[in-house]
C-alpha positions as CSV (number, residue, x, y, z in Angstrom):
1,M,93.5,120.6,7.4
2,L,90.0,121.3,8.8
3,E,90.2,120.9,12.6
4,G,87.1,119.4,14.0
5,S,85.8,118.2,10.6
6,P,83.5,115.2,10.8
7,V,85.5,113.7,7.9
8,Q,88.6,113.8,10.0
9,L,86.9,112.2,12.8
10,L,85.4,109.5,10.6
11,E,88.8,108.7,9.1
12,G,90.3,108.5,12.5
13,R,87.7,105.9,13.6
14,C,87.2,104.0,10.4
15,G,90.6,104.1,8.9
16,E,90.9,105.6,5.5
17,G,87.8,106.9,3.7
18,L,86.2,105.0,0.9
19,A,88.6,103.4,-1.7
20,P,88.5,104.2,-5.4
21,G,85.5,102.5,-7.0
22,Q,83.5,102.4,-3.6
23,L,80.1,103.9,-2.9
24,G,78.8,105.5,0.3
25,L,75.4,106.4,1.4
26,I,74.4,109.2,3.7
27,L,70.9,108.7,5.2
28,S,68.9,111.4,7.0
29,P,65.3,112.4,7.7
30,P,64.3,115.6,5.8
31,G,66.1,118.9,7.0
32,L,68.7,117.2,9.3
33,G,71.8,118.2,7.3
34,K,72.8,115.5,4.8
35,T,73.6,118.1,2.2
36,T,75.8,120.1,4.5
37,L,77.5,116.8,5.5
38,L,78.1,116.1,1.9
39,V,79.7,119.6,1.5
40,Q,82.0,118.7,4.4
41,F,83.2,115.7,2.5
42,G,83.7,117.6,-0.7
43,L,85.5,120.5,1.0
44,A,88.0,118.1,2.7
45,E,88.9,116.5,-0.6
46,V,89.2,119.8,-2.5
47,L,91.6,121.1,0.2
48,R,93.7,118.0,-0.3
49,A,93.9,119.0,-4.0
50,R,91.8,116.0,-5.0
51,P,89.2,116.8,-7.9
52,V,85.6,116.8,-6.7
53,L,82.4,116.8,-8.9
54,H,79.3,117.9,-6.9
55,V,76.1,117.0,-8.6
56,S,72.7,118.4,-7.3
57,E,69.2,118.3,-8.2
58,G,67.1,121.5,-7.8
59,E,69.7,123.9,-6.5
60,S,71.6,126.4,-8.8
61,I,75.3,126.3,-9.1
62,A,75.6,129.5,-7.1
63,E,73.5,128.0,-4.3
64,V,75.8,124.9,-4.1
65,R,78.9,127.1,-4.2
66,G,77.4,129.3,-1.5
67,R,77.2,126.2,0.8
68,Y,80.9,125.5,0.4
69,K,81.7,129.1,1.1
70,S,79.5,129.1,4.2
71,V,81.1,126.0,5.7
72,L,84.6,127.2,4.8
73,G,83.9,130.6,6.3
74,D,82.8,128.9,9.6
75,Y,86.2,127.2,9.9
76,R,87.9,130.5,9.1
77,R,86.0,132.5,11.7
78,R,86.9,130.0,14.4
79,G,90.6,129.7,13.4
80,R,90.2,126.0,12.5
81,L,91.5,126.2,8.9
82,E,94.9,124.6,8.9
83,T,95.5,125.3,5.2
84,P,97.9,127.7,3.5
85,A,96.0,130.7,1.9
86,R,97.4,129.8,-1.6
87,S,95.7,126.3,-1.2
88,V,92.3,127.9,-0.4
89,S,92.5,130.4,-3.3
90,G,93.4,127.7,-5.7
91,M,90.7,125.3,-4.6
92,E,88.4,126.2,-7.6
93,Q,90.5,124.3,-10.1
94,H,89.8,121.1,-8.2
95,H,86.1,121.7,-7.7
96,M,83.3,121.3,-10.3
97,V,79.6,121.8,-9.7
98,H,76.8,120.5,-11.9
99,T,73.0,120.8,-11.3
100,Y,69.9,119.2,-12.8
101,A,66.3,120.3,-12.6
102,P,64.3,118.3,-10.0
103,G,63.6,114.8,-11.3
104,S,65.8,114.9,-14.3
105,F,69.0,113.2,-13.1
106,S,70.0,109.9,-14.6
107,V,73.1,107.8,-14.4
108,Q,73.3,108.0,-18.3
109,K,73.5,111.8,-18.0
110,L,76.3,111.5,-15.4
111,T,78.2,109.2,-17.6
112,K,78.1,111.6,-20.4
113,L,78.9,114.5,-18.2
114,L,82.1,112.7,-17.0
115,G,83.2,112.1,-20.5
116,L,82.7,115.8,-21.5
117,L,84.6,117.1,-18.5
118,A,87.5,114.7,-19.2
119,E,87.5,115.6,-23.0
120,N,86.9,119.3,-22.9
121,A,88.1,120.4,-19.4
122,D,90.8,117.7,-18.6
123,F,88.8,117.3,-15.3
124,R,88.7,113.8,-13.8
125,P,87.1,113.7,-10.4
126,K,88.4,111.5,-7.7
127,T,85.4,112.1,-5.6
128,I,81.8,112.3,-6.9
129,L,79.0,113.6,-4.8
130,L,75.3,113.1,-5.7
131,D,72.9,115.1,-3.7
132,A,69.1,114.7,-3.8
133,V,69.2,112.5,-6.9
134,V,67.8,109.4,-5.2
135,E,64.0,109.3,-5.5
136,P,61.8,106.5,-4.0
137,S,61.7,104.9,-7.5
138,F,65.6,104.8,-7.6
139,S,66.2,101.1,-8.6
140,R,68.7,98.5,-7.7
141,T,69.9,98.7,-11.4
142,E,70.6,102.4,-11.0
143,M,72.5,101.9,-7.8
144,G,74.5,99.2,-9.4
145,A,75.2,101.5,-12.4
146,C,76.4,104.2,-10.0
147,R,78.7,101.7,-8.3
148,A,80.1,100.6,-11.7
149,L,80.6,104.1,-12.8
150,A,82.7,104.9,-9.7
151,W,84.8,101.8,-10.4
152,A,85.3,102.7,-14.1
153,H,86.5,106.1,-13.2
154,G,88.5,105.2,-10.1
155,A,86.5,107.6,-8.0
156,T,84.8,107.4,-4.6
157,L,81.1,108.1,-4.8
158,W,78.8,109.4,-2.0
159,I,75.0,109.7,-2.4
160,T,72.5,111.2,-0.1
161,G,69.1,109.4,0.6
162,L,66.0,110.1,2.8
163,S,65.3,107.9,5.7
164,N,62.1,107.9,7.9
165,P,62.5,110.0,11.1
166,A,60.3,107.5,12.9
167,V,62.6,104.6,12.3
168,A,65.0,103.8,15.0
169,Q,68.7,103.4,14.4
170,L,69.5,100.6,11.9
171,G,71.4,97.5,13.0
172,P,74.8,96.7,11.5
173,E,74.6,96.0,7.8
174,Q,70.9,96.9,7.7
175,L,69.4,99.3,5.1
176,P,65.9,100.8,4.9
177,A,63.6,100.9,1.9
178,P,64.2,101.4,-0.9
179,F,67.8,100.5,-0.3
180,G,67.3,97.1,1.4
181,T,68.1,95.2,-1.8
182,M,71.1,97.3,-2.8
183,G,73.5,96.3,0.0
184,N,75.9,94.6,-2.2
185,F,76.5,97.8,-4.1
186,I,77.0,100.1,-1.0
187,D,80.2,100.0,0.9
188,R,79.5,102.4,3.7
189,V,76.4,103.8,5.3
190,L,76.2,106.9,7.5
191,E,73.1,107.8,9.4
192,L,72.0,111.1,10.8
193,H,69.6,111.3,13.8
194,A,68.4,114.2,15.9
195,R,69.8,114.1,19.4
196,G,68.6,116.9,21.6
197,E,70.0,120.2,20.3
198,H,72.5,118.3,18.0
199,V,72.8,115.8,15.2
200,E,74.2,112.3,15.8
201,L,76.3,110.6,13.0
202,R,76.5,106.8,13.1
203,V,78.3,104.4,10.8
204,S,75.8,101.4,10.3
205,K,77.8,99.7,7.6
206,G,81.4,99.3,6.5
207,A,82.9,100.7,9.7
208,G,84.8,97.8,11.0
209,E,84.2,95.7,14.1
210,G,83.1,97.7,17.2
211,V,82.8,101.1,15.6
212,Q,79.0,101.1,14.9
213,G,78.2,101.9,18.5
214,E,80.3,105.1,18.7
215,P,78.3,108.0,17.5
216,I,79.8,111.4,16.5
217,L,77.9,114.4,17.6
218,L,77.6,117.3,15.2
219,E,76.6,120.9,15.4
220,P,73.5,121.2,13.1
221,S,74.2,124.4,11.2
222,Y,77.6,123.4,9.7
223,M,77.8,119.7,10.6
224,R,81.0,120.1,12.4
225,A,82.1,117.9,15.3
226,L,80.4,118.8,18.6
227,D,83.6,118.8,20.6
228,D,84.6,121.8,18.5
229,A,81.2,123.4,18.7
230,V,81.2,123.1,22.6
231,D,84.5,125.0,22.6
232,E,82.9,127.8,20.6
233,V,79.8,128.0,22.8
234,A,81.9,128.0,25.9
235,D,83.8,131.1,24.6
236,V,80.7,133.2,23.7
237,S,80.8,136.4,25.6
238,S,78.0,137.3,27.9
239,L,77.8,140.6,25.9
240,P,74.7,140.8,23.6
241,S,77.0,141.1,20.4
242,G,77.8,137.4,20.8
243,Y,74.1,136.4,20.2
244,T,71.8,136.2,17.2
245,L,68.1,136.3,17.0
246,Y,66.4,134.1,14.3
247,S,62.9,135.2,13.6
248,G,60.4,135.9,10.9
249,A,59.8,139.7,11.0
250,A,56.0,139.4,11.4
251,A,54.0,141.9,13.3
252,G,53.4,141.0,17.0
253,S,55.8,138.7,18.9
254,E,58.4,138.5,16.2
255,A,58.6,142.3,15.8
256,C,58.9,142.7,19.6
257,F,61.7,140.2,19.8
258,G,63.5,142.1,16.9
259,E,63.0,145.4,18.7
260,M,64.4,144.1,21.9
261,A,67.3,142.6,20.0
262,E,68.1,145.8,18.3
263,R,67.8,147.8,21.5
264,H,70.3,145.5,23.3
265,G,72.8,145.1,20.4
266,V,71.8,141.5,19.5
267,A,72.2,140.6,15.9
268,E,69.1,139.6,13.8
269,V,68.3,137.2,11.0
270,N,64.7,137.7,9.8
271,F,63.6,135.1,7.3
272,S,61.1,136.3,4.7
273,Y,59.8,135.3,1.3
274,P,58.8,137.1,-1.9
275,G,55.7,139.0,-1.6
276,H,55.7,139.2,2.2
277,E,55.7,142.6,3.8
278,P,57.9,142.3,6.9
279,A,57.3,144.3,10.0
280,R,61.1,144.6,10.4
281,R,63.9,145.0,7.9
282,R,67.0,144.6,10.1
283,G,68.8,141.5,9.2
284,L,66.2,140.7,6.6
285,L,66.9,137.4,4.5
286,V,64.5,136.8,1.7
287,L,64.5,133.1,1.0
288,S,64.6,131.7,-2.5
289,E,62.2,129.2,-3.8
290,R,64.7,126.4,-3.3
291,Q,65.4,127.5,0.2
292,L,61.7,127.7,1.1
293,R,61.3,124.1,-0.2
294,Q,63.7,122.9,2.4
295,G,61.1,123.7,4.9
296,D,58.2,121.9,3.1
297,V,55.9,119.8,5.1
298,S,52.7,118.0,4.2
299,L,49.6,119.7,5.5
300,A,48.4,116.2,6.9
301,Y,51.5,115.9,8.9
302,A,51.4,119.4,10.4
303,S,47.6,119.0,11.1
304,R,48.4,115.6,12.8
305,R,51.2,117.1,14.9
306,L,49.2,120.1,16.0
307,G,45.9,118.1,16.5
308,R,43.8,120.2,14.2
309,D,42.9,120.7,10.5
310,F,44.5,123.4,8.6
311,K,43.6,124.8,5.1
312,M,46.8,125.2,3.1
313,N,47.0,128.3,1.2
314,H,50.0,130.1,-0.3
315,S,50.7,132.4,2.7
316,F,50.2,129.6,5.4
317,R,52.5,127.4,3.5
318,R,55.2,130.1,3.5
319,V,54.7,130.6,7.3
320,L,55.4,126.8,7.9
321,Q,58.4,127.0,5.5
322,T,60.1,130.1,7.2
323,L,59.4,128.6,10.6
324,W,61.5,125.6,9.6
325,H,64.5,128.0,8.9
326,Q,63.9,129.9,12.2
327,V,64.1,126.8,14.3
328,H,66.5,124.6,12.3
329,G,69.7,126.4,13.0
330,V,69.2,127.5,16.6
331,D,69.9,126.0,20.0
332,Q,67.1,127.6,22.0
333,V,63.5,128.5,21.1
334,L,61.2,131.0,22.8
335,V,57.5,131.5,21.8
336,V,54.8,133.8,23.0
337,G,51.2,132.5,22.6
338,E,48.9,130.1,24.3
339,I,49.3,126.4,25.3
340,R,46.3,124.3,24.2
341,D,44.8,121.5,26.3
342,D,46.6,118.9,24.2
343,G,50.0,120.6,24.8
344,T,50.3,122.1,21.3
345,L,50.5,125.9,20.8
346,T,47.8,128.0,19.2
347,G,48.1,129.5,15.7
348,G,50.3,128.9,12.8
349,T,53.5,129.8,14.8
350,G,52.6,126.7,16.8
351,W,54.5,124.8,14.1
352,G,57.7,126.4,15.4
353,G,57.0,124.8,18.8
354,E,56.4,121.5,17.2
355,L,59.6,121.6,15.2
356,A,61.5,122.5,18.4
357,R,60.0,119.4,20.1
358,L,60.6,117.2,17.1
359,W,64.3,118.2,17.1
360,K,64.4,118.2,21.0
361,K,65.6,121.8,21.3
362,P,65.1,123.6,24.6
363,L,61.8,125.2,24.3
364,W,60.0,127.9,26.4
365,V,56.5,129.4,25.9
366,F,55.0,132.5,27.5
367,D,51.2,131.7,27.8
368,Q,49.4,135.1,27.5
369,E,46.3,133.6,29.2
370,R,48.0,131.9,32.1
371,L,50.4,134.9,32.4
372,G,53.5,132.8,33.0
373,W,56.5,131.0,31.4
374,F,56.5,127.3,30.7
375,K,59.3,125.0,29.6
376,W,58.7,121.7,27.8
377,N,59.9,118.8,29.9
378,Y,61.1,116.1,27.5
379,G,61.5,113.4,30.2
380,E,58.0,113.8,31.4
381,A,56.5,115.0,28.1
382,R,54.6,117.9,29.5
383,W,54.8,121.6,30.2
384,T,56.2,122.7,33.6
385,S,56.2,126.2,35.1
386,S,59.4,128.1,34.6
387,D,61.2,131.2,35.7
388,V,62.0,133.9,33.1
389,P,64.3,132.1,30.6
390,T,67.8,133.5,30.0
391,L,69.6,133.3,26.6
392,T,72.3,130.7,27.1
393,S,72.9,129.9,23.4
394,P,74.4,132.3,20.8
395,R,71.7,131.3,18.2
396,F,68.1,131.5,19.5
397,C,64.6,131.7,17.9
398,G,62.0,134.2,19.1
399,T,58.5,133.8,17.5
400,G,54.9,133.7,18.4
401,T,51.4,135.2,18.1
402,R,50.7,138.3,16.1
403,K,48.1,139.1,18.8
404,L,50.8,140.2,21.2
405,N,49.3,141.9,24.4
406,S,51.0,144.0,27.0
407,A,51.8,140.9,29.2
408,G,53.5,139.1,26.3
409,R,55.5,142.3,25.4
410,A,56.6,142.5,29.0
411,A,57.6,138.9,28.9
412,V,59.9,139.3,25.9
413,E,61.4,142.4,27.5
414,S,62.1,140.4,30.7
415,V,64.1,137.7,28.7
416,F,66.6,140.3,27.4
417,A,66.7,142.1,30.8
418,A,67.5,138.9,32.6
419,S,70.1,137.8,30.0
420,F,72.0,141.0,29.7
421,A,71.6,142.8,33.1
422,A,75.2,143.8,33.2
423,S,75.1,145.4,29.8
424,A,71.5,146.8,29.8
425,P,71.0,149.9,27.6
426,P,69.7,153.1,29.1
427,P,65.9,153.4,29.4
428,A,64.3,154.3,26.0
């Protein structure tokens, strides 16, 4: 029904999905896509006309439904939706969304909700999805109660949980804290790991003999199978209209990237936040508080990664949060600034470079002091001199210093000129 769906591939490798009464756990470091993967599970079941209850902490109902529309729209745009139109239009009757304020979820509340839905709406879900409800204090008793609830209602239950990005892949049947003592309640565990520009999905428990070692590579924006994503990338036209710049609409480098994008006919998505006065308004996307929190990072962690102390204020925190959105969904990152002696980049936008390195995305920097392009070499863990980079990915990030000089501006212009020479616009 959804060609290239990770659910389709998992079922092909592991046999049928979870049985009624079973519980699955999706583990991921922050920001790697566990919520979107959960949406993929929900969408697959809804389109099979199986009732789904999606429960979330912190997001509004509109935000959750927006995630489903976004993933469904991706399948539609690529012609990968093998479902009659009447099935799609009628999917709402099989889909219920309920949200809780952060920290307010409990198994008792979920039990009451299921009773109310059955009594008042004649809605009895066969799949229950719990997103962001597992806090570090989530106990073995609560996990057992979730498993018992799934059994009592004859439903499959998927729960998302955080894992430490520094921890290597788990061995078969292993679970990280705080889940290590809950293994007898959990029937299947899926792990997400960053792998270069993509996300690796592994089954670390409940897959059957020999399956654990076979990862599935996913495209990070919609968490669809990489084989499908590769087809899409291969078909992208060399015309500028096939590309999108992700940036932050700040003065200086970001505004210059935006100007060049507009001049060449490249689409823009400029992330902003309430109270920010953007230098550009083309493709402006003002992030909600919930969306901004997706990019939260501790000041201590950012300071450690960048090798210097920062003082967190409201504006600086917003810069870090918006940079997360700029870098997360792209396949190529370009920065204008200066490389420090320790290999990090100057200024707050240096966090964009650190995120790119953390997620192993192709990363170039134009150093305004050295007057040259440099690319991060992951094998040697160092910067190496580079020719002018060309745009090879349909989604790319352009960011950097506000103190853009004439050399930096010329460098940004050279990227677009080298990438779209055959379709260059007339001189301004």
